[in-house]
N, C-alpha and C positions, 0 to 999 in steps of 0.2 A: 249755624243757629241751634241753640239748645232749647228745645221746646219745653222740657221739664223745668229748667231754670226760669223760663218766661212765665210758666204757670205759677211757680212759687212767687215770683215778683208781683204778678197781677193779683193773686189771691191774698197775699199778705196784707193788702190795703182794703180788702173787702170786709165791711161790717154792716150788719142789718139792724142795729139798735134803734135807728131813727126812722125806719121805713113806716109808711102809712099802711093802714089795713088793706087798701086796694093793691098796694105794692106787694105786700106779703102774699095776697091771693094770686096775683100775677106770677110771683116767683114759684108758688106751689104748682100752678098749672104748667109752667115751663119745666118744672122738675118731672111732672107726670109725662109730658111730651118727650123729654129727654130719655126717660126710662124706656118708652116705646121705641125711640130711635136706636137705643143701645141694642135691643133685640134684633132690629133690622141690620145694624152694623155687624153683629155676630153672624147673621145668616150670610152676609156678603163675604166675611172672612172664611167661613167654613165651606161654602160652596165654591170658593175660588172666583166669585164674580168680580171682586175688587181687582184681583190679579189680572183678569181678562180685560176689564175696562181700562185700567191704568196703562195697559200695554198697547191699546189701540192706536193706530196711526191716524185714524179719522173716525168721526162719529158713526155709530152703527145702530140699526133698528133692534128692537127687542127680539125679533126672530133671529137676526144674525148673532146677537150676543148669546142667546140661548143655544144656538147651534155650536158656537165656539166653546161654550162651557159644557155642552152635553147635557143640558137641563131642559125641563118642560117650559115652553114659551109663556104659558099663562101665568105660571108662578114667577118667572123672571120679570114679566111685565108689571105685575103687582108690586114686586120688590122695588123695581126701578121707580115706580110712582111714589112709593114711600121715601125713597132716597132723594127724589126730585124735590118734594115738598119740604124735606129736611135740609135742603140746600147742600147736599153732598154730591149728587150727580146733576149735571146740566142736561136740559132737553131742548131740542130744536122742534118747536111745535109744528112747524110747516112740514118738515120731512119726517117727523116722528123718530128722530135719531137721538142717541144718548152718548154722553162723553163725560170725562172727568178732567177738569183743567189741570195742566201740568204742575201748577203751584200746590195743588192739593194731593197729588199722587204720592209724594214721600210719606205722608201720614196715613195712607190707606194701603200701602204695599210693603212687602218685606224690606227691612232695612232698619237702621238705628232710630229713625223718626216715626216708625210705625206705632201709632197710638191705638188704632182700632183693634189690634191683636188682643188687648186687654178685655174686650167685650166678650170674648169666649168664656170669661168668668161667669157671665150672667146666667146662661142656661145651666152651668154646673151648680151654681148656688140654688137655682130654682128646684133642682132635684130633691133638696132636703126641706123645701118650704113648709109643707104640711107637718113634717116631723118636728121642725123647730117651733112652729105654732103650738104643738102639743106640749112642748117642754115648758112653755110659759105657765101652764096651769099648775096650781099647787099640787094636784094629784097626778100630774103628767110625768113622763119619763125624765131622767136626769140629763140625758144628752142624746146624741144621734150617732149611730155607728158609721164608720167610713164606708161601709157597704151600700149605704143609701146614696152615695155620691158616685155614680157609675163613671162619670166623666172626669173624676178628680185626677187620676194618674195620667190620663191623656193630656189634660190641661197643664198639669205641673211639668210634665216632660217637655211640652211645647214651650212653656214659659222659661223653664230652666235652661233649655237648649239655647233660646234666644239670649238670655242674660249671660250665661257662662261663656258662650261662644264670643260674645262681644266684649266681655269685661274681665273674665277670670284671669287669663294670662297677662293681658296688657295693663290691667288696673288693680285687681285685687291682690295678686301676688306681690307687685312692687309696693303696695301699701303696708305690707308686713315686713318690718326691718329684717334684713338678712335671710328672708325665706327662700328667695330664688337661689342663693348661694348654697344653702344646705341641701335643697332639693337636687341641685346639680351634683353635689358631692355624693349623695345617696343616703337617705334616711327612710324610716317607716312613718307613714302618715295615715290618718284616719278621718273619714267623713261620716259624721253622725247625721242620720236622717237623709241618706244619700239619694232616696227616690230611685229613679232609673239610671243613676250613676253618671250623669253627664259630667259633673265636675271631676270625678275620679278618672274618667276616661280621657278627658282633655289633659289633665295633669300627668297621667301615666304616659301619654304620647310625648309630651314636652320634656319630661324628666325621667328618662328610661333607667337611670341608676337607682331611683327611689322605688320603694314598694308601697302601694296604696291599698287601703282597705275601706270598704263602704258598708255600712250597716243600715238596715231599715226594717220596719215591722211588716212591710207588705211583700208577700210572696210574688205578686204580679210584677211589682217594680224590680225586685231583685232578679227575677227570671229574665226580664228584659235587659237588665244591666249585664248579666252574664252572657247573654246572647250577643250583645254589642261588643263585649270584650273579646269574645271568640271570633266574631266577624273581623274585628280590627287586628286579630292575632297578637293581642297584648298578653304578656306573661307576667307583668309586674303589678297586676291589680287583682284583688279578691273581693267578692261580694257575699255578705252573709245576711240571712234573715235573723234578726236579733233584737231583743228588747234593750234599749239604750240605758235603762235603769239597772241592768244586770249584765254588764259586759264581762267577757271571759276573765277569770281570776288571773290567768297567766299574762294578761296584758298590763298588769301593774307596772308603772314607770317605764312603759315600752315605747311610746310614740313621741317623737320630737315635734310633731305638728299635728294638731287636731282642728278640724273645721266643722262648722254647722251653719248652713245657709238657709235662712228664712224658715226655720223649723222648730226651734226651741219653744216658741210660744204655743205650738200645737200639742206639745207633749202633755200627757196626763199628769206626770210628776216631774216638772222641769227642774226642781231643786235636786232631785235624785239624779237626774241626767247630768247636771252640771257637776255634781259631786263625783260621779263616775268618770266624767271627762278629766277632772282634776286628778283622779287616781291613776288613770292610764297614761297621763302625760309623764314624760321623763322629767327629772328635776331640771329646771331652766327651760323646759319645753314651752312652745307657744300655742295658744288657743285663739282662733279667729272665728268670729261669728257675725253673720249679717242679719240685721233686722231693720224694719221700717223706721225711717227717720221722723219720729214723733216724740212728744213729751208724754209723761205718765198721767197728766190730768187733762181732761177734755177742754177746759177753759184756755189752756195754752196751745191748743191745736186749732182754734178757730182761724180760718184763713189758709190753713195748710191744705193744698190741693189733694193730698193723699188721705186726709183725715176722714172725710165722709165715707169714701169707699172702704177705708181701713176698718172703721167701726162696723159697717154693714157686713163686710166679709167676716169679721170676727164673730158677729152675732149669728150669721147664717151658716158658718162652717167651723172656724178655728176653735171658738169657745165650746160649742156643743159636742164636737168630736173628742175634746179633752174631758168634758164632764161626763161623757158616756161611760168612761172607765171608773171602776171603784176607786174612790179617793182622788179622782181627777180634780185638778186645781182650777181648770177653766181660765187659764191666764189671759188668753185672748191676744189677738194680733197687736193691739195697741198698748201693750204693757209699758212701752216708752223707755227713753234713754235713762231717766233717773232710776227707775226700778231695775233696769238691766245692770247698770253700774253697781248698784248696791248688791244685787244678787251675785254678781261675779266676786265682789270683795268678800261677801259673807261665806262663799265657798272656798276662800283661801287664795284666789287668784290675785296676783300683784301687777303693778305697772299697767293698770287698766287705762286704755285710751279709746276714744271714739272718733272716727274720721268719716266725714260724709263721702258717699260715692260721687263719682263725677257728675251724675245727673241730680245729686242732692236728695234723691228720693229714699235712699237707704243709708244706714250707718254701718260701718265696719268696725266692730269692737275687737281690739287686740289686747291680750293679757298673757301673763306668764305664770308658770308654776314656780314658786320660789325654790331655789336650790336646796334649802334646808327643810322642805316640806316632806 
């Protein structure tokens, strides 16, 4: 069962043009309730309570669950009450015991169907709430610095670990024609906006003959990446703190493969980054980038299950962190496939294609540097 494809199918038919006023009011109230539930779900993820309850052989009391999780019973009991009325956790009122039906467990515990992991995004976005509000004012700041989002790198490492572990080698690499073969032979490859280096680390282990580089502007992320490479005893990967708009001059025409996963839209000057990527690619080299699967105009995104959270994530994080920098473009998460295709072509990339990821939530854009560039 592919939950994401089911969501796409269900939401594509959802339109609210003909709803009555009371139906609109009801939908707004449901949205408010869903927002509260999202916070509760995030607590369940971060405390490990979902992991504990989905692994139970039989229903347990709040005291027993709290003991298993090493948490305070009163807080666990209140959280359980919230999850019961949200119809996430079941309760036996006679015995005061709690459980999660096995049919729900895959969506609440680690694995490919785990959808509640995304709720960790909510508290991260809330860290910048007051700062973003201030940006709305005409006399307010232009944007919000990354430093206001203390949870950002932890969240991104968690999500990229899940995504890359599940899809990078079995799905993304095969989607780029000839990539596995050249990596097996031995080339130099570069990851732009590598974060904590998860993609580079996985590729370096799978393709020991190739040399991989990862660049990011975050000292914290690069320090973590280097530590992981040392722990894994990898000698074919290198991590650098570097501005992607000014990559080393010696890298011109150097890399046979460059990748950028879910990050170009965050950049202050994405056009300059794409230009630099084009410069450091070897003639005939391949650039692969992953971005959210949406259109460039909101009217074409109605019904897309990723559109609402995509625009809010953009508003609360991706756009303001870009606008914080001088001359930041504030591109936003939802720049969309039409804008992306044109941007790649404008920077001189050829043979541009876009292929949906297996879950259809993202698009993998593959392009080439022309041999005569």
